[in-house]
KOLGU-442671 format. One line per 10 residues: their letters; for each residue x, y, z of N, C-alpha, C. Coordinates in Angstrom, 3 decimals. Each point is the difference from the previous one (the first is absolute). Example, Ala and Ser with C-alpha at 12.3 -4.5 7.8 and 13.67 -1.06 7.14 Angstrom:
BEGIN
AS) 13.190,-5.690,7.800,-0.890,1.190,0.000,0.900,1.200,0.000 ~ -0.350,1.050,-0.720,0.820,1.190,0.060,-0.770,1.090,0.730
***
This chain:
BEGIN
XXXXXXXXXX) 33.009,-50.788,-7.975,-1.732,-0.765,0.029,-0.572,0.433,-1.475 ~ 0.171,1.274,-0.499,-0.403,0.310,-1.493,-0.037,-1.389,-0.881 ~ 0.975,-0.721,0.025,0.300,-0.939,-1.176,-0.963,-1.128,0.049 ~ -0.620,0.038,1.833,-0.800,-1.317,0.142,-1.263,0.587,-0.823 ~ -0.494,1.117,0.350,-0.792,0.374,-0.709,-0.466,-0.033,-1.797 ~ 1.255,0.182,-0.719,-0.063,0.009,-1.256,-0.156,-1.451,-0.522 ~ 0.175,-0.782,0.845,-0.220,-1.600,-0.736,-1.492,-0.134,-0.330 ~ -0.750,0.818,-0.387,-1.300,-0.076,-0.331,-1.199,-0.995,0.595 ~ 0.042,0.329,1.582,-0.174,-0.666,0.832,-1.607,-0.768,0.138 ~ -0.732,0.580,-0.910,-1.212,-0.376,-0.116,-0.524,-0.197,-1.647
XXXXXXXXXX) -1.100,-0.888,-0.048,-0.684,0.056,-1.462,-0.562,0.697,-0.255 ~ -0.295,0.575,-1.288,-0.450,1.084,-0.555,-0.752,-0.689,-1.245 ~ -1.090,0.736,-0.422,-0.773,-0.058,-0.974,-0.370,1.530,-0.665 ~ 0.049,-0.573,-1.453,-0.416,1.467,-0.654,-0.399,-0.384,-1.373 ~ -0.930,1.034,-0.965,-0.529,-0.422,-1.123,0.902,0.670,-1.101 ~ 0.313,-0.319,-1.146,0.885,0.804,-0.828,-1.082,0.562,-1.312 ~ -0.214,1.127,-0.082,-0.897,0.407,-0.928,0.556,-0.498,-1.670 ~ 1.065,0.601,0.164,0.922,-0.202,-1.143,1.695,-0.206,0.574 ~ 0.483,-0.705,-0.794,1.614,-0.114,-0.171,0.562,-0.004,-1.508 ~ 1.007,0.999,-0.098,0.487,0.260,-1.230,1.980,-0.294,0.346
XXXXXXXXXX) 0.257,-1.388,-0.335,1.378,-0.346,0.118,0.875,0.233,-1.056 ~ 1.255,1.038,0.080,0.978,-0.057,-0.855,1.313,-0.685,0.303 ~ 0.387,-1.259,-1.064,0.960,-0.691,0.428,1.213,0.302,-0.830 ~ 1.145,0.863,0.440,1.275,0.331,-0.650,1.009,-1.000,0.100 ~ 0.350,-0.223,-0.997,1.180,-1.413,-0.169,1.102,1.170,0.106 ~ 0.910,-0.243,0.799,1.583,0.535,0.093,1.223,-1.045,0.106 ~ 0.889,0.045,-0.291,1.134,-0.533,-0.114,0.357,-0.628,1.806 ~ 0.002,-1.311,0.249,-0.171,-0.545,1.185,1.204,1.079,0.568 ~ 1.303,0.193,-0.235,0.763,0.426,0.797,-0.240,1.227,0.299 ~ -0.529,1.050,-0.676,-0.378,1.303,0.448,-1.149,0.018,1.407
XXXXXXXXXX) -0.731,-1.366,-0.040,-0.652,-0.083,1.488,0.543,-0.437,0.587 ~ 0.846,-0.363,0.248,0.792,-0.964,1.158,0.169,1.073,1.422 ~ 0.384,1.072,-0.516,0.228,1.014,1.053,-1.328,0.451,1.058 ~ -0.837,-0.072,-0.657,-1.409,0.122,0.665,-0.590,-1.413,1.030 ~ 0.730,-0.891,-0.242,-0.689,-1.349,0.626,0.250,0.195,1.659 ~ -1.265,-0.411,0.594,0.763,-0.230,1.844,0.626,-1.306,0.075 ~ 0.554,-0.099,1.103,0.644,-1.512,0.234,-0.938,-1.575,0.212 ~ 0.321,-0.728,-0.718,-0.717,-1.200,-0.026,-1.022,-0.069,-1.087 ~ 0.063,0.620,-1.364,-0.960,0.072,-1.034,1.145,-0.027,-1.183 ~ -0.512,-0.623,-0.958,0.611,0.152,-1.038,-0.972,0.545,-1.477
XXXXXXXXXX) 0.327,0.237,-0.794,-0.568,0.614,-1.086,-1.039,-1.194,-0.706 ~ -0.976,0.275,-0.262,-0.817,-1.085,-0.760,0.078,0.344,-1.626 ~ 1.115,-0.553,-0.550,0.342,0.148,-1.479,-0.878,-0.738,-1.010 ~ 0.081,1.069,-1.463,-0.117,-1.101,-1.145,0.770,0.701,-1.106 ~ 0.574,-1.123,-0.682,0.990,0.453,-1.143,0.904,1.105,0.658 ~ 0.258,-0.014,1.171,1.505,0.864,0.437,-0.517,1.211,0.419 ~ -1.227,0.069,0.040,-0.823,1.394,0.342,-0.700,-0.144,1.526 ~ 0.178,1.059,0.926,-0.751,-0.028,1.020,-0.956,1.236,-0.184 ~ -0.996,0.097,0.917,-1.530,0.399,-0.261,0.221,1.026,1.142 ~ -0.679,1.198,-0.475,-0.378,1.194,0.702,-1.478,0.490,-0.165
XXXXXXXXXX) -1.418,-0.151,1.063,-1.181,0.089,-0.195,-0.356,1.083,0.331 ~ -0.955,0.918,-0.429,-0.766,1.148,0.451,-1.569,-0.469,-0.027 ~ -0.717,-0.303,1.346,-1.050,-0.164,0.211,-0.843,0.936,0.309 ~ -1.090,0.973,-0.694,-1.152,0.554,0.210,-1.399,-0.520,0.492 ~ 0.078,0.035,1.131,-1.313,-0.372,0.748,-0.720,1.171,0.437 ~ -1.463,-0.363,0.002,-1.142,0.846,0.377,-0.537,-0.640,1.189 ~ 0.031,-0.212,0.998,-0.233,-0.833,1.412,-0.668,0.411,0.614 ~ -1.326,-0.944,0.354,-1.381,0.773,1.243,0.233,-1.351,0.626 ~ -0.566,0.302,1.149,-0.490,-0.858,1.091,1.092,-0.467,0.874 ~ 1.336,0.401,-0.309,0.894,-0.306,0.797,-0.209,-0.301,1.384
XXXXXXXXXX) 0.253,-0.846,0.690,-0.169,-0.258,1.601,0.618,-1.122,0.544 ~ 0.182,0.048,1.305,0.389,-1.151,0.835,-1.020,-1.297,-0.286 ~ 0.340,-1.349,-0.352,-1.365,-0.821,0.020,-1.025,0.065,0.766 ~ 0.562,0.329,1.142,-1.544,-0.168,0.966,-0.866,0.907,-0.222 ~ 0.298,1.132,-0.634,-0.835,1.113,-0.100,-1.083,-0.118,-1.420 ~ -1.115,0.703,0.064,-0.758,-0.075,-1.323,0.322,1.119,-1.099 ~ -0.898,-0.439,-0.917,0.525,0.725,-1.215,-0.157,1.903,0.263 ~ -1.075,0.272,0.848,-0.531,1.080,-0.158,1.384,0.941,0.950 ~ 0.928,-0.572,0.456,1.320,0.427,0.793,0.784,-0.236,-0.805 ~ 0.187,-0.197,-0.947,1.268,-0.161,-0.940,0.290,1.087,-0.527
XXXXXXXXXX) 1.303,0.654,-0.420,0.223,1.164,-0.591,0.360,-0.280,-1.518 ~ -0.008,1.198,-0.615,-0.024,-0.001,-1.534,1.429,0.828,0.133 ~ 0.629,-0.171,-1.204,1.587,0.733,-0.788,0.449,-0.699,-1.080 ~ 0.716,0.861,-0.403,0.693,-0.548,-1.685,1.563,-0.560,0.664 ~ 0.311,-0.593,-0.795,1.373,-0.087,-0.039,0.790,-0.430,-0.696 ~ 1.139,0.681,-0.582,1.234,-0.586,-0.644,0.852,-0.388,0.853 ~ 0.597,-1.483,-0.491,0.551,-0.657,0.566,1.447,-0.328,-0.887 ~ 1.187,0.107,0.442,1.181,-0.787,-1.058,0.458,-0.707,0.716 ~ 0.061,-1.437,-0.710,0.312,-1.395,0.606,1.063,-0.891,-1.049 ~ 1.268,-0.408,0.791,0.498,-0.870,-1.046,-0.278,-1.258,0.204
XXXXXXXXXX) 0.169,-0.901,-1.015,-0.938,-1.316,0.041,1.130,-0.738,0.275 ~ 0.208,-0.754,1.306,0.801,-0.981,0.890,-0.389,-1.271,0.207 ~ 1.236,-0.614,0.064,-0.501,-1.215,0.703,0.514,-0.288,1.122 ~ -0.423,-0.767,0.786,0.537,-0.491,1.528,0.042,-1.140,0.216 ~ 1.168,-0.726,0.538,-0.168,-1.767,0.679,-0.085,0.424,1.450 ~ -1.159,-0.495,0.995,-0.371,-0.479,0.808,1.331,-0.928,0.926 ~ -0.004,0.088,1.109,0.858,-0.790,1.172,-0.285,-1.628,-0.585 ~ -1.006,-0.350,-0.232,-0.325,-1.020,-0.451,0.221,-0.828,-1.397 ~ 0.398,1.138,-0.719,0.536,-0.416,-1.654,-1.344,0.230,-0.858 ~ -1.105,0.699,0.071,-0.961,0.443,-0.150,0.080,1.330,-1.115
XXXXXXXXXX) 0.019,-0.034,-1.528,0.498,1.216,-0.802,-0.903,0.671,-0.369 ~ -0.621,1.555,0.489,-1.059,0.237,0.064,0.016,1.614,-1.314 ~ -0.766,0.183,-0.770,0.026,1.207,-0.648,-0.779,1.050,0.499 ~ 0.722,1.272,-0.003,-0.852,1.111,0.407,0.397,1.610,-0.300 ~ -0.098,0.874,0.977,0.259,1.382,-0.621,0.867,0.445,1.691 ~ 0.855,0.924,-0.471,0.769,0.793,0.752,-0.617,1.292,-0.294 ~ -0.604,0.445,1.166,-0.566,1.511,-0.244,1.268,0.809,0.294 ~ 0.136,1.795,-0.518,1.112,0.470,-0.497,-0.810,1.237,0.663 ~ -0.838,0.103,-0.805,-0.751,1.429,0.391,-1.540,0.096,-0.026 ~ -0.913,0.525,1.085,-1.398,0.459,-0.506,-0.382,1.025,0.152
XXXXXXXXXX) -0.986,0.830,-0.795,-0.343,1.206,-0.099,-1.926,-0.183,0.244 ~ -0.056,0.623,0.601,-1.649,-0.180,0.521,-0.369,1.558,0.318 ~ -1.483,0.113,-0.657,-0.596,1.454,0.531,-0.780,0.487,1.331 ~ 0.515,-1.202,0.630,-0.669,0.291,1.201,0.894,0.064,1.345 ~ 0.190,1.142,0.631,1.075,-0.212,1.383,-0.246,-0.932,0.961 ~ -0.869,-0.181,0.120,-0.524,-1.223,0.738,0.578,-1.128,-0.064 ~ 0.006,-0.300,-1.569,0.464,-1.439,-0.352,1.620,0.155,0.066 ~ 0.369,1.381,-0.053,1.813,0.114,-0.262,0.191,-0.315,1.346 ~ -0.598,0.665,1.124,0.469,-0.626,1.610,-0.132,-1.025,0.076 ~ -1.076,-0.748,-0.008,-0.475,-1.512,0.386,1.107,-0.988,-0.823
XXXXXXXXXX) -0.155,0.211,-1.338,0.949,-0.710,-0.537,1.085,-0.148,0.063 ~ 0.659,1.133,0.329,1.640,-0.120,0.748,0.103,-0.439,1.333 ~ -0.767,-0.220,0.822,-0.328,-0.503,0.905,-0.274,-1.497,0.609 ~ -0.834,-0.418,-0.860,0.084,-1.322,-0.295,0.342,-0.842,-0.959 ~ 0.694,0.409,-1.249,0.983,-0.521,-0.900,0.967,0.640,-0.187 ~ 1.123,-0.492,-0.704,1.162,0.360,-0.471,0.243,0.353,-1.570 ~ -1.664,0.685,-0.220,-0.430,0.536,-1.664,0.713,1.098,-0.509 ~ 0.780,1.086,1.076,0.337,1.097,-0.379,-0.972,0.714,-0.760 ~ -1.361,0.343,0.648,-1.206,1.037,-0.399,0.519,1.438,0.533 ~ -0.104,1.170,-1.519,0.136,0.886,0.229,-1.623,0.650,-0.699
XXXXXXXXXX) -0.039,1.293,0.592,-1.695,0.626,-0.710,0.573,0.569,-1.089 ~ -0.866,-0.089,-0.995,-0.082,0.624,-1.369,-1.710,0.402,-0.268 ~ 0.317,0.928,-1.359,-1.235,0.521,-0.377,-0.250,-0.627,-1.036 ~ -1.320,-0.639,-0.106,-0.427,-0.778,-1.412,-1.293,0.373,-0.392 ~ 0.068,0.128,-1.077,-1.224,0.334,-1.048,-0.313,-1.465,-1.142 ~ -1.029,-0.437,-0.002,-0.437,-0.862,-0.695,-1.392,0.024,-0.612 ~ 0.257,-0.978,-1.145,-1.315,0.152,-1.100,-0.034,-1.762,-0.017 ~ -1.318,-0.140,-0.014,-0.170,-1.730,-0.410,-1.456,0.057,-0.457 ~ 0.022,-0.227,-1.022,-1.167,0.029,-1.023,-0.273,-1.604,-0.702 ~ -0.495,-0.225,-0.769,-0.060,-1.388,-0.452,0.679,0.130,-1.131
XXXXXXXXXX) 0.674,1.078,-0.772,0.923,-0.196,-1.213,1.446,0.008,0.385 ~ 0.207,0.714,1.236,1.387,0.205,0.476,0.189,0.353,1.409 ~ 1.333,0.002,0.662,0.363,0.235,1.275,0.961,1.029,-0.206 ~ -0.172,0.934,0.745,1.082,1.431,-0.212,0.455,0.217,1.802 ~ 1.344,-0.142,-0.004,0.456,0.272,1.051,1.069,0.714,0.415 ~ -0.060,0.888,0.763,1.238,0.934,0.273,0.397,0.442,1.149 ~ 1.366,-0.441,0.868,0.243,0.147,1.163,1.405,1.133,0.098 ~ -0.639,0.761,0.835,1.063,0.979,0.479,0.928,-0.286,1.487 ~ 1.189,-0.069,-0.090,0.501,-0.400,0.951,1.042,1.379,0.695 ~ 0.298,0.322,1.204,0.903,0.961,0.788,1.403,-0.299,-0.885
XXXXXXXXXX) 0.181,0.976,-0.615,1.637,-0.068,-0.645,0.113,-0.466,-1.366 ~ -1.257,-0.603,-0.441,-0.219,-0.542,-1.366,0.661,-1.395,0.170 ~ 0.139,-0.670,1.088,0.732,-1.229,-0.106,-0.441,-1.142,-0.608 ~ -1.725,0.323,-0.107,-0.346,-1.461,-0.492,-1.413,0.440,-0.512 ~ 0.056,0.673,-0.846,-1.003,0.973,-0.958,-0.319,-1.222,-0.882 ~ -1.233,-0.116,-0.311,-0.501,-1.045,-0.678,-1.219,0.756,-0.889 ~ 0.271,-0.331,-1.403,-1.612,0.494,-0.949,-0.011,-1.190,-0.686 ~ -1.104,-0.815,-0.444,-0.175,-0.735,-0.850,-1.584,-0.407,-0.630 ~ 0.001,-0.368,-0.878,-1.600,-0.125,-0.265,-0.054,-1.184,-0.759 ~ -0.888,-0.696,0.312,-0.134,-1.470,-0.538,-1.198,-0.402,-0.500
XXXXXXXXXX) -0.164,-0.719,-1.609,-0.786,0.281,-0.687,-0.947,-1.692,0.547 ~ -1.635,0.498,0.471,-0.410,-1.165,0.677,-0.744,-0.682,-1.141 ~ 0.597,-0.453,-1.113,-0.928,-0.819,-0.968,-0.637,-1.290,0.464 ~ -1.196,-0.422,-1.105,-0.702,-1.291,0.762,1.099,-0.979,-0.305 ~ 0.731,-0.041,-0.961,0.849,-1.110,-0.354,1.271,0.255,0.486 ~ 0.758,-0.891,0.151,1.457,0.079,0.721,1.088,1.130,-0.806 ~ 0.896,0.276,0.545,0.665,0.999,-0.984,1.439,-0.782,-0.161 ~ 0.894,0.631,-0.544,1.524,-0.832,-0.668,0.910,0.340,1.322 ~ 1.304,-0.815,-0.336,0.702,0.074,1.143,0.804,1.352,-0.919 ~ 0.728,0.609,1.167,0.942,1.515,-0.544,1.303,-0.801,-0.888
XXXXXXXXXX) -0.371,1.121,-1.185,2.004,-0.102,-0.990,0.579,-0.501,0.973 ~ 1.313,-1.001,-0.400,0.970,-0.420,1.027,-0.293,-0.417,0.959 ~ -1.189,-0.477,0.295,-0.389,-0.805,1.401,1.088,-1.363,-0.098 ~ 0.804,-0.701,1.036,0.299,-1.044,0.055,-0.540,-1.345,0.158 ~ -1.471,0.255,0.013,-0.884,-1.123,0.053,-0.750,-0.437,-1.349 ~ 0.148,-1.102,-0.291,-0.513,-0.430,-1.088,-1.705,0.113,-0.644 ~ -0.776,-0.192,1.123,-1.082,0.127,0.153,-0.698,0.349,1.603 ~ -1.518,0.221,-0.084,-0.643,0.592,0.895,0.090,-1.053,1.028 ~ -0.027,-1.263,-0.295,0.551,-1.115,1.199,0.792,0.075,0.935 ~ 1.274,0.038,-0.500,1.024,0.387,0.677,0.419,1.192,0.310
XXXXXXXXXX) -0.649,1.029,-0.408,-0.001,1.348,0.899,-0.902,0.114,0.964 ~ -1.307,-1.008,-0.003,-0.633,0.678,1.374,0.445,-0.862,0.987 ~ 1.188,-0.959,-0.201,0.850,-0.634,1.164,0.547,1.132,0.940 ~ 0.595,0.921,-0.654,0.882,1.455,0.482,-1.266,0.879,0.327 ~ -1.094,0.099,-0.330,-0.739,1.236,0.466,-0.352,0.293,1.412 ~ -0.212,-0.810,0.659,-0.228,0.188,1.200,-1.474,0.429,0.354 ~ -0.436,-0.067,1.144,0.494,-0.110,1.280,0.606,-1.131,-0.018 ~ 1.140,-0.653,0.446,0.250,-1.343,0.463,-0.902,-0.296,1.396 ~ 0.736,-1.559,0.285,-0.681,-0.168,1.139,0.233,0.309,1.486 ~ 1.684,0.317,-0.253,0.677,0.542,1.537,0.569,1.476,-0.448
XXXXXXXXXX) -0.124,0.680,0.921,0.811,1.124,0.133,1.021,-0.124,1.553 ~ 1.347,0.290,-0.621,0.993,-0.204,0.680,0.620,1.391,0.741 ~ 0.674,0.009,1.203,0.670,1.297,0.434,0.879,-0.413,0.977 ~ 1.051,0.704,0.274,0.933,-0.083,0.783,0.224,0.473,1.713 ~ -0.071,-0.564,0.446,0.128,0.648,1.906,1.359,-0.191,0.511 ~ 0.706,1.273,-0.234,1.066,0.083,0.271,0.443,-0.314,1.274 ~ -1.219,0.414,1.341,0.518,-0.320,1.402,0.461,-1.467,0.297 ~ -0.756,-1.047,-0.996,0.140,-0.876,0.516,0.561,-1.155,-1.183 ~ 0.667,0.862,-1.120,0.181,-0.710,-1.078,-0.929,-0.793,-0.840 ~ -1.412,0.152,-0.150,-0.882,-0.890,-0.025,-0.669,0.502,-1.580
XXXXXXXXXX) -0.833,-1.112,-0.517,-0.768,0.298,-1.035,-1.511,0.050,0.403 ~ -0.494,1.186,0.173,-1.489,-0.102,0.037,-0.520,-0.548,-1.415 ~ -1.199,-1.101,0.212,-0.790,-0.129,-1.656,-1.204,0.228,0.230 ~ -0.912,0.242,-0.429,-1.557,0.089,0.219,-0.237,-0.563,-1.614 ~ -1.315,-0.688,0.414,-0.508,-0.846,-1.075,-1.305,0.829,-0.588 ~ -0.028,0.011,-1.007,-1.535,0.670,-0.267,-1.012,-1.179,-0.685 ~ -1.031,0.425,-0.443,-1.436,-1.087,-0.228,-0.735,0.906,-0.941 ~ -0.064,-0.294,-1.367,-0.951,1.157,-0.694,-1.179,-0.991,-0.667 ~ -0.907,0.698,-0.364,-1.121,-0.794,-0.627,-0.390,0.670,-1.063 ~ -0.688,-0.384,-0.869,-0.422,0.326,-1.624,1.237,0.789,-0.509
XXXXXXXXXX) 1.492,-0.860,-0.160,0.710,0.792,-1.010,0.376,-0.390,-1.211 ~ -0.532,0.945,-0.217,0.091,-0.858,-1.597,0.707,1.430,-1.077 ~ 1.104,0.401,0.163,0.955,1.164,-0.552,-0.116,-0.323,-1.432 ~ 0.033,1.379,-1.058,-0.022,-0.648,-1.537,1.125,1.548,-0.255 ~ 0.611,-0.068,-1.198,0.757,1.024,-0.416,-0.617,0.700,-0.473 ~ 0.568,1.270,0.263,-0.332,1.381,-0.252,1.245,0.984,-1.036 ~ -0.297,0.973,-0.746,0.907,0.775,-0.491,-0.268,1.389,0.633 ~ 1.463,0.434,0.426,-0.071,0.931,0.672,0.982,1.078,-0.749 ~ -0.192,1.343,0.654,0.779,0.952,-0.276,0.514,0.658,1.077 ~ 1.494,-0.248,0.272,0.775,0.187,0.972,0.546,1.490,-0.014
XXXXXXXXXX) -0.652,1.259,0.809,0.903,1.191,-0.445,1.290,0.046,0.995 ~ -0.556,-0.300,1.410,1.229,0.248,0.979,-0.298,-1.037,0.678 ~ 1.439,-0.308,0.837,0.493,-1.079,0.578,1.186,0.225,0.920 ~ 0.023,1.076,0.927,1.089,0.605,0.417,0.984,-0.937,1.070 ~ -1.168,-0.974,0.424,1.047,-0.679,0.975,0.819,-0.643,-0.812 ~ -0.106,-0.132,-1.309,1.392,-0.874,-0.609,1.109,0.834,-0.123 ~ -0.093,0.982,-0.221,1.175,0.788,-0.191,0.532,0.487,1.667 ~ -0.958,0.028,1.177,0.572,0.373,1.217,0.822,-1.209,0.273 ~ -0.354,-1.314,-0.320,0.940,-1.369,0.338,1.185,-0.206,-1.321 ~ 0.121,0.816,-1.023,0.927,-0.123,-0.732,-0.278,-1.410,-0.807
XXXXXXXXXX) -1.572,0.167,-0.354,-0.159,-0.883,-1.168,-0.673,0.360,-1.467 ~ -0.160,1.486,0.111,-0.773,0.205,-1.258,0.640,-0.528,-1.370 ~ 1.321,-0.104,0.084,0.553,-0.084,-1.179,-0.461,-1.532,-0.497 ~ 0.036,-0.989,1.126,0.510,-1.516,-0.259,-1.500,-0.531,0.124 ~ -1.132,0.748,1.053,-1.176,-0.885,-0.413,-1.100,0.119,-1.334 ~ -0.376,-1.074,-0.129,-1.136,-0.182,-1.158,-1.059,-0.387,0.784 ~ -1.226,0.619,-0.478,-1.453,-0.830,0.149,0.260,-1.209,-0.592 ~ -0.591,-0.823,0.456,0.017,-1.464,-0.359,-1.443,-0.521,0.212 ~ -1.208,0.649,0.781,-1.260,-0.640,-0.291,-0.689,1.591,0.885 ~ -1.284,-0.396,-0.223,-0.798,1.023,0.820,-1.441,-0.984,0.129
XXXXXXXXXX) -0.531,-0.285,1.024,-1.039,-0.783,0.427,-1.231,0.952,0.776 ~ -0.851,-0.385,-0.420,-1.529,0.881,0.843,-0.685,-1.305,0.344 ~ -0.569,0.441,1.608,-1.304,-1.266,0.385,-0.619,0.913,0.984 ~ -1.497,0.165,-0.215,-0.824,0.700,0.954,-0.726,-1.119,0.930 ~ -0.569,0.922,1.076,-0.864,-0.915,0.838,0.868,-1.079,0.821 ~ 0.463,-0.084,0.687,0.948,-0.740,0.582,-0.287,-0.364,1.514 ~ -0.136,-1.011,0.654,-0.155,0.100,1.613,1.198,-0.589,0.391 ~ 0.708,0.469,0.982,1.227,-0.292,0.357,0.013,0.101,1.344 ~ 1.249,-1.128,0.488,0.519,0.055,1.406,1.050,-0.652,0.223 ~ 0.641,1.034,1.255,1.730,-0.430,0.038,0.128,-0.824,1.306
XXXXXXXXXX) 0.634,-0.985,0.211,-0.161,-0.808,1.346,1.280,0.732,0.926 ~ -0.026,-0.285,0.816,0.911,0.948,1.320,1.439,-0.715,-0.705 ~ 0.630,1.114,0.527,1.776,-0.549,-0.328,0.667,-1.233,1.102 ~ 1.076,-0.096,-0.864,0.588,-1.413,0.281,1.453,0.376,0.128 ~ 0.450,0.135,1.136,1.171,-0.091,0.388,1.175,-0.947,-0.421 ~ 0.897,0.059,-0.972,1.228,-1.270,0.249,1.345,0.877,-0.062 ~ 0.860,-0.595,0.729,1.572,0.433,0.434,0.701,-0.420,-1.141 ~ 0.609,0.968,-0.796,0.716,-0.634,-1.194,1.226,-0.963,0.561 ~ 0.384,-1.029,-0.683,1.147,-0.798,0.319,1.198,0.856,-0.323 ~ 1.202,-0.653,0.732,1.354,0.836,0.062,0.465,-0.207,-1.487
XXXXXX) 0.227,1.544,-0.349,0.477,0.106,-1.281,-0.936,0.144,-1.153 ~ -1.524,-0.382,0.470,-0.649,-0.323,-1.133,-0.159,1.421,-0.945 ~ 0.416,0.449,-1.116,-0.476,0.989,-0.872,-0.814,-0.099,-0.814 ~ 0.407,-1.088,-0.925,-0.835,-0.793,-1.130,-0.666,-1.073,0.498 ~ -1.222,-0.265,-0.653,-0.787,-0.763,0.191,-0.543,-1.010,-0.912 ~ 0.279,0.056,-1.452,-0.215,-0.525,-1.074,1.160,-1.625,-0.297
***
């Protein structure tokens, strides 16, 4: 019965004080082993992409409830950028969540009860001032420790050296969050897709100093992952629709 709850059964609203999204380019063949059934990598010039999103969230609550009853928490989410083709043949771009770290134990419990997003509790320290954002995440066993500083200048920053993207416009297509999030329900061999709706989404490139991202080591990508972009955005209202469950077609492994 738990799998029925994990389908994101109710619409949810929240407000993002800030989001810092780091996108890493990884050779596509190195990411294939992390994919769930039914999705394919969203590739560019032979690279797949893994994103780390750091979000300060507040007023998160089921849609019928008022803002005053919403919860606040920090989230560090690890996602693959993927594509999915529906049974009607519609091609959708989105995210596959691999891991989620949060500084609220209640969110860990509720997140794992109502989603497949693999929540874990973490210690988080952050400093958000006009000129910079500092984030330090400490996880049990050091599996996904994260230390990063973003420089929030008024003008846009530059793409990191070695980025596969030729310009900011192309990079923004792979910055996330994507319109959809996909997870796999083993019990019914189905894809659960959740559509997100955002307002006031105007991300800008920023320069970052990434000191530690041990999750890349944990999944064997430390040597192959290259920082491709870093985008920052603030003050974003967000909504997630109820999840939609779609059984995979027989033999469907790749959807491109």
